[in-house]
N, C-alpha and C positions, 0 to 999 in steps of 0.2 A: 411455510410461504403455502399458498394456492389462491387458489381461481375466486374472484369476488364481482359479481356483476361483468363479467367476462373480462376479469383485469387481473392481472398477477401482485396479489398482494401478502402484505406481512402480517403474518396473527400471532398472539405470542402462547406460547407451550398451554395453555389455559384454552386456545381456539377461540381467547378474545382480537377483533379487528383494530390491527395498530393504523390509527387517523393517520390521512398523508400530511404533509406539513398546513399545504391548503386548507383541508377541514379539522383541522387542529385554529387555524385562525379564525374560522369563520363560525366556532365553538364559542370561542371567547368572545369576539365580539357580540353573539346572541348573548352571554355570559354578561358581555358589559351593558349592555342595552338593559336587562332585565335590572341590573344592578341599578342602571341610572333612572330605572323607574322607577325602582322601590324606592329611590332618595328623593326622588320626586312627589310622589304618594305624601312622604314621611314628613316631608318639608312643610307639606299643605296642610295634616291633620296636625304640626304645630302651630304653623297659624291660624289658623280658627281655632284650637284650644286658646291659644293665647287672645283672642280676637270676643272670644267668651270669657273668659276674666277680666279684659277690661270694659265688659258688660255690668259686666259683676263689682266695677272699682277696682279687683285688684289689680297692681301689678304683676303682672308675671318675669318682671326681670328682676326683683327681688325676693322670689319663693321658690 
């Protein structure tokens, strides 16, 4: 235990601050937003590639 930003907080034995449940939820929400954005970008990239293949008369569903 120790003081961090004027509050009594828990620390690991190696001195790493243990996040509060609220901080953990915020970190997880941010992580989920990042993963959703990555998935969106990947999907858009796949759609562009499929469109380009169709322009070249290649059916992307058969390769």
